[in-house]
C-alpha positions as CSV (number, residue, x, y, z in Angstrom):
1,M,5.6,-13.6,20.7
2,V,6.3,-10.2,22.2
3,R,4.3,-9.5,25.3
4,L,2.4,-6.3,24.8
5,V,1.5,-4.0,27.7
6,K,-1.4,-1.6,27.5
7,E,0.9,1.4,27.0
8,N,2.4,-0.1,23.8
9,Y,-0.9,-1.2,22.2
10,I,-1.8,1.9,20.2
11,P,1.7,2.7,19.0
12,F,2.2,-1.0,18.0
13,L,-1.0,-0.9,15.9
14,A,0.2,2.4,14.3
15,I,3.6,1.0,13.5
16,V,2.1,-2.1,12.0
17,G,-0.3,0.0,9.9
18,V,2.4,2.4,8.7
19,L,4.8,-0.4,7.8
20,A,2.0,-2.2,5.9
21,W,1.4,1.0,3.9
22,A,5.1,1.9,3.4
23,I,6.2,-1.5,2.3
24,P,3.4,-3.8,1.1
25,G,3.4,-6.8,3.3
26,G,5.6,-5.0,5.9
27,G,2.9,-5.2,8.6
28,H,2.5,-8.9,8.1
29,F,6.3,-9.4,8.2
30,V,6.5,-7.7,11.6
31,L,3.7,-10.1,12.8
32,K,5.9,-13.0,11.7
33,E,3.6,-13.9,8.8
34,R,6.5,-14.2,6.4
35,K,4.8,-16.2,3.5
36,R,1.8,-13.9,3.6
37,A,4.0,-10.9,3.5
38,I,5.9,-12.1,0.5
39,I,2.6,-12.9,-1.4
40,I,1.2,-9.4,-0.5
41,F,4.4,-7.7,-1.6
42,A,4.5,-9.6,-4.9
43,T,0.8,-9.0,-5.6
44,V,0.8,-5.2,-5.0
45,F,4.2,-4.7,-6.6
46,V,3.4,-6.6,-9.7
47,T,0.0,-5.0,-10.1
48,L,1.6,-1.5,-9.7
49,C,4.4,-2.3,-12.1
50,I,1.9,-3.6,-14.7
51,G,-0.1,-0.3,-14.5
52,L,3.1,1.7,-14.9
53,Y,4.3,-0.4,-17.8
54,V,1.0,-0.2,-19.7
55,G,0.3,3.5,-19.0
56,S,3.9,4.8,-18.3
57,I,4.8,6.8,-15.3
58,G,2.4,9.5,-16.5
59,V,-0.6,7.7,-15.1
60,I,0.4,8.9,-11.7
61,D,-0.8,12.5,-12.0
62,P,-1.5,14.4,-8.7
63,V,-2.8,17.4,-10.6
64,G,-5.2,16.1,-13.3
65,A,-6.4,12.7,-12.0
66,Q,-7.2,13.5,-8.3
67,P,-9.6,10.6,-7.5
68,W,-7.3,8.1,-9.2
69,Y,-4.2,9.5,-7.5
70,Y,-5.7,9.0,-4.0
71,G,-6.2,5.3,-4.7
72,Q,-2.7,5.1,-6.2
73,V,-1.1,6.6,-3.1
74,A,-2.5,3.8,-1.0
75,A,-0.1,1.5,-2.7
76,S,3.0,3.0,-1.1
77,P,4.7,6.4,-0.3
78,V,6.8,5.7,-3.4
79,V,3.8,6.8,-5.5
80,I,3.9,10.2,-3.8
81,L,7.5,10.5,-5.0
82,L,6.5,9.4,-8.5
83,G,3.6,11.9,-8.4
84,Y,6.1,14.7,-7.5
85,I,8.2,13.7,-10.5
86,T,5.3,13.7,-12.9
87,A,3.6,16.8,-11.6
88,G,5.3,19.0,-14.2
89,G,3.3,17.2,-17.0
90,E,6.4,16.0,-18.9
91,Y,5.0,12.5,-19.2
92,P,1.8,12.8,-21.1
93,V,-0.2,9.6,-21.7
94,H,-3.6,9.5,-23.4
95,G,-6.2,7.0,-24.5
96,K,-6.7,3.4,-23.5
97,P,-3.2,2.9,-22.1
98,S,-3.8,5.8,-19.7
99,E,-7.1,4.4,-18.5
100,I,-5.8,0.8,-18.1
101,G,-2.7,2.1,-16.3
102,Q,-4.7,4.2,-13.9
103,I,-7.0,1.3,-13.2
104,Y,-4.1,-1.1,-12.4
105,T,-2.2,1.4,-10.2
106,C,-5.4,2.3,-8.4
107,V,-6.3,-1.4,-7.8
108,A,-2.8,-1.9,-6.5
109,G,-3.4,0.9,-4.0
110,L,-6.8,-0.4,-2.9
111,L,-5.4,-3.9,-2.5
112,N,-2.7,-2.6,-0.3
113,L,-5.3,-0.7,1.7
114,L,-7.1,-4.0,2.4
115,F,-3.8,-5.5,3.4
116,V,-3.1,-2.6,5.8
117,V,-6.5,-3.1,7.5
118,N,-5.8,-6.9,7.7
119,A,-2.4,-6.4,9.3
120,V,-3.8,-4.0,11.9
121,Y,-6.7,-6.3,12.6
122,L,-4.3,-9.3,13.0
123,A,-2.2,-7.2,15.4
124,H,-5.3,-6.3,17.4
125,I,-6.5,-9.9,17.6
126,R,-3.0,-11.1,18.7
127,Y,-3.0,-8.4,21.4
128,S,-6.4,-9.4,22.6
129,E,-5.4,-13.0,22.8
130,A,-2.2,-12.2,24.6
131,G,-4.1,-10.0,27.1
132,E,-6.5,-12.8,28.0
133,G,-3.8,-15.2,29.2
């Protein structure tokens, strides 16, 4: 394991957190938790894709669905790009598919948020254990 010094502690935790948000499972991958990283990526990616499939790309709406959008953005920065594409309102979606798609995409984001917190916590624990020895 990489020996962390006190000066690298906060930047290391920040890098792990940003990687975990940018690529679901990326923080765990850096921490050498490869199997967990693959499971996390697959879970968040498939949940997000199901939401986009059911409700179309129009469920990512930064203008009309603000509370949902914040949850969706937690899935990945790719959602911000998709929100930029759909901001013009050219992808209308209504009714049950819209609601189900928003729920799935928001759940994907909130799941990823939990995984980001877990990755930063694991990095913190490993730093604490390395500092004791």
